[in-house]
N, C-alpha and C positions, 0 to 999 in steps of 0.2 A: 504494500500500500504506500502510495506516495501523495496522499491527499494532504492539503494544508488547511489550517483553520483560518478564520477571518483575520487573525493577527499574523498570519504567515508562518506559524509554527507547524511543523509536521506532527501529525498525531503520534507517530512512533516516538518522536522526541519527547512528547509530553508524558507518555505512559510507559514506554519500553524500559525505562530505567528500573522498573520493578523487576522485570526479568525472572521472577520467581512466583510461585503460587503463595499468596499471603496466607498466614495461618491465623486461626482464631486464638486470641490471647485472653479472652474472658473478662477483660477489664471494662470495656464498653460493649454494648450489645449490638452486633451486626443485625441489619434488617434486610430481609429478602422481600422486594417489592415488585409487584406486577401492575402496570397501568396500561390501559388500552384505549384505542380510538372509540369515539362515540359510534353507535350504530354497528357494533361488532358482536354484541351479546344481548339478544332480545330480553326485555324485562321478564317476560313469562318464563323463559328458560332459566334465568338467574333466580327468579322467585321460586321455581321448582326445586332448584338445587338447595336454596336456603331453607325451604320447608323440610326437605329430607334431612338436612343438617339439624334443624331445630327438633325434629322428631326422633333424632338419634339413629336413623337408619343408615346414615353415612357419617364417617369421622370428618374432622376438619381437614385432614390430609386428603381424604377422598374427595371432599368438596373442592379443594383447590385443584386437584388433579382433573376433575370434571371440567372446571372452568378452563384450565390450560388446554385440554384436548379440544374443547369447542373453539378456543381462540386459534389453535393451530390449523384449523380448517380454513383460515384466511378469509372469512366472510366479512361482509360490510364494506365500507369504503376503506380500502387498504392503501391509504396515502403513503404509508411508510415503505411501500414497494418502490417509490420514487427515490432514486439515489440521493438527490440533493436534499430532500426532506429528511431521510434517514441519517444522512451525514450531519445535518444541523442538530438533530436530536442527540446524536452521539457526541458531537462537539460540546453541546451544553452540559452533558454529564461530566465530561472531562474538565470543563472550565472550573468547576467548584471542588474538584478532587484536591484534598489538602486544605480546603478553606472551610466548607460547610460539612464535609464528610470525607472519610477515607474510602475511596472507591476500590472494591475488590474484584468485581466481575460484572459484565453486562452483555446483553444482546438486544439489538433492535430488530424485531420481526416485522412482517408486513402490516400487522394491525395491532401490535402490542409490544411492550418493552419489559424485559426482566432486568432487574438491577440488584446487586448486593453491595451494600455500603454500611459503614459505621458512622453515625452522626458524631460530630465533634464540635468543640467550642460552644457548647450549650445550645446548638441548633437542634430543634425538635423535628421529628419525622414529618408532622403535618405541615410545618413551615417549609421544609425542604421540598416536599412534594408540591405544595402550592406554587413555589417559585419555579420549579422545573416545568410544571404543566402550563402555568400562565405564560411564561416567556416563549416556550416552544409553540404553544397554540397560536399566539399572536404572530410569531414569525412564519409559521406554516401557512396560516390563512393568507398572509400577505404574499407568500411565494406562490400559493395556489390560486390567488385572486378570487378568494371565497370569503364568506363570513359564516358565523354560527359556531356551534359547539364543535370542538375538535377532539378533545379527550373526553372520555366518560367521566362523570363526576367522582365516582368511587375508585379506589385502588385497593389492591389486596396486599396485605403485609403480614409477614411472619418473622418473629424474632428467632435468631439462631441459638440453639440450646447448648451446643458443645462443638468440639473440633470435628467430629465425624459428620455432624449435621452441616457444618460449614463446608467441608470438602464435598459432600454429596450435593449441596446446593450449587457450588461452583460448577461441578460436572453437569448438573441438570441445565444450568443456564447455557453453558457452552455447547451442549448436545442438542438444544432445542431445535436449531435449524436442521440438524441431521434427522432427528425424530420426525420432523414435519416434512421430510424428504425434499428439502430445498437445496441440499448440498451433500457431498459424500463424507467429508470430514469437517470437524468443527472449525478448524483454522481456515477453511475455504470461504466461510461466511464473511462478507465484507464489513459488517457492522457489529463486531463482537470482540471482547477482550481475548478470546481464544486465539485470534491470529497473532497477538503479541507474544503469546506463550508457546506457540507452535504446536498446539494440541490437535 
């Protein structure tokens, strides 16, 4: 990848310095967050999943798995399939690495984003997500010459319990494009931290 940010810095120069798989240190709590485009998960489908969760017929893990499987179908307005929009979303994640959060892993799919980060400097998850979604929605709408809702209002977050959960989550994020049959290996996907780690 030889893309550059608006400031002229190569993405690899911004993030490649990690060069290793970050480990869970347990001091602050890493968060696994999924956020999606509006119009990608019908309310009746999501309500059905939530009802099953509330009734105890599925676990929280199964609930999130159902949401992810539905999103991987790539339904709705998949604006993130456009390289310039996906690049802008990725660059925004990188911009605040080391400022608002420590960024561990990410992938920008066609209609949703998975990201693993640890909030820092007293930044709260809700504030971080509001900032990410607000900025990128405004930029994307300008790029697409459209108006209206870009991201769905809600996002799905899970805190990381331990080192094994951390490692499994990184692997899940990196393998999402492979699982969705969008590429052969995780490092082939253009908008993912996997390409910097050579996975």
